[in-house]
C-alpha positions as CSV (number, residue, x, y, z in Angstrom):
1,M,82.8,128.8,85.4
2,F,85.2,128.4,88.4
3,D,84.9,124.6,88.4
4,K,88.5,123.6,88.8
5,K,89.2,120.0,89.6
6,K,91.0,120.1,92.8
7,K,94.6,118.1,92.6
8,P,95.6,115.5,94.8
9,Y,97.8,116.7,97.7
10,T,100.9,115.2,96.3
11,D,100.4,117.0,92.7
12,L,100.4,120.2,94.8
13,L,103.9,119.8,96.3
14,G,105.7,118.1,93.6
15,K,108.0,116.4,95.5
16,T,109.3,112.8,96.1
17,N,109.4,111.3,99.8
18,R,112.8,110.7,100.8
19,I,114.6,108.5,103.2
20,V,118.1,109.5,103.4
21,G,121.3,107.5,103.9
22,G,122.2,106.4,107.7
23,T,118.5,106.0,108.4
24,T,116.8,102.5,108.8
25,I,113.5,101.9,109.4
26,K,111.6,98.7,110.6
27,G,108.3,98.4,109.6
28,D,105.7,99.1,106.4
29,I,105.6,101.7,104.5
30,I,102.5,102.5,102.3
31,S,102.6,105.8,100.2
32,E,100.7,107.2,97.2
33,A,103.6,109.6,96.2
34,D,106.7,108.6,94.4
35,F,109.5,107.3,97.1
36,R,113.4,107.5,97.1
37,L,115.0,105.3,99.5
38,D,118.9,106.0,100.1
39,G,118.5,104.1,103.8
40,N,117.6,100.9,104.9
41,L,114.1,99.3,105.2
42,I,113.5,96.2,107.2
43,G,109.8,95.4,106.3
44,N,107.3,95.9,103.3
45,F,106.5,98.9,100.9
46,Q,103.6,99.5,98.9
47,S,102.8,102.4,96.7
48,T,100.7,103.3,93.6
49,A,103.7,105.2,92.4
50,K,107.5,104.7,92.0
51,L,110.1,103.6,94.3
52,V,113.7,104.3,93.5
53,I,116.2,102.3,95.7
54,G,119.3,104.6,95.5
55,A,123.1,103.0,95.4
56,S,123.2,103.2,99.4
57,G,119.8,102.0,100.1
58,S,118.5,98.6,100.7
59,V,115.1,96.9,101.4
60,S,114.3,93.6,103.0
61,G,110.9,92.7,102.7
62,D,108.3,92.7,99.8
63,I,107.4,95.6,97.5
64,I,104.3,96.4,95.7
65,C,104.3,99.2,93.4
66,N,103.5,100.6,89.8
67,N,107.1,101.1,88.9
68,A,110.9,100.8,90.1
69,D,114.3,101.8,89.9
70,I,116.9,99.6,91.8
71,E,120.4,100.9,92.3
72,G,121.0,99.3,95.6
73,K,120.2,95.8,97.3
74,F,116.7,94.2,97.5
75,N,116.0,90.8,99.1
76,G,112.5,89.7,99.1
77,S,109.3,89.4,96.7
78,I,108.9,92.3,94.4
79,K,105.8,93.1,92.3
80,V,105.7,95.9,89.8
81,A,103.1,96.8,87.6
82,E,104.6,98.6,84.9
83,V,108.8,98.9,84.5
84,L,111.5,97.6,86.9
85,N,114.9,99.0,86.0
86,V,117.8,97.4,87.7
87,K,120.8,99.4,87.2
88,A,124.4,98.1,87.4
89,T,125.2,98.9,91.1
90,A,122.1,96.7,92.3
91,S,121.7,93.5,93.9
92,I,118.5,91.5,93.6
93,Q,117.9,88.3,95.6
94,G,114.1,86.7,95.9
95,E,111.4,86.7,93.5
96,V,110.2,89.4,91.0
97,S,107.0,89.9,89.1
98,V,107.0,92.5,86.5
99,G,105.2,94.1,83.4
100,K,108.6,94.7,81.9
101,L,112.1,94.5,82.9
102,S,115.5,96.3,82.4
103,V,118.4,95.1,83.7
104,E,122.0,96.8,83.2
105,P,125.2,94.6,82.7
106,G,126.9,94.2,85.7
107,A,123.9,93.9,88.1
108,D,123.4,90.9,90.6
109,F,120.0,89.4,89.7
110,S,119.6,86.3,91.3
111,A,115.8,86.2,91.3
112,S,113.2,84.1,90.1
113,C,111.3,86.2,87.5
114,V,107.5,86.0,86.2
115,M,106.3,88.7,83.7
116,N,102.8,89.3,83.9
117,T,101.0,92.7,84.0
118,T,97.7,91.8,84.8
119,V,98.3,89.8,88.0
120,V,100.3,92.9,89.5
121,K,97.7,95.4,88.5
122,N,95.1,93.3,89.9
123,Q,97.1,92.8,93.1
124,I,97.6,96.6,93.5
125,A,94.0,97.4,93.0
126,T,93.1,94.6,95.5
127,N,95.3,96.2,98.3
128,E,94.0,99.4,97.3
129,Q,90.4,98.6,98.1
130,K,91.1,97.3,101.6
């Protein structure tokens, strides 16, 4: 009668993790919740949710996530299981592996790109098991 499934902690909050502009993080970030980065990350990022790199944000390192929107700068290797949205203000250099790709006119997309959903989903599942 009162058997309710408990929601994960992040569902109860209903909020997104956020690193604001003017902040620089050197190291790796692992998150199960959505994440918005308006600052700088020098390191790797891994999530089973969505990453948004804001217009003032930048990442130098590797990213593995489920979905991503990039408005700022990225340099490294990114693996997105579902959809990568590259906005007009974005600058991407490196290697990209995605399920689906959307690039707005005006974006600087100087990367090698592979569209393959099974490889990225398997990589995320493997990393979750570790």
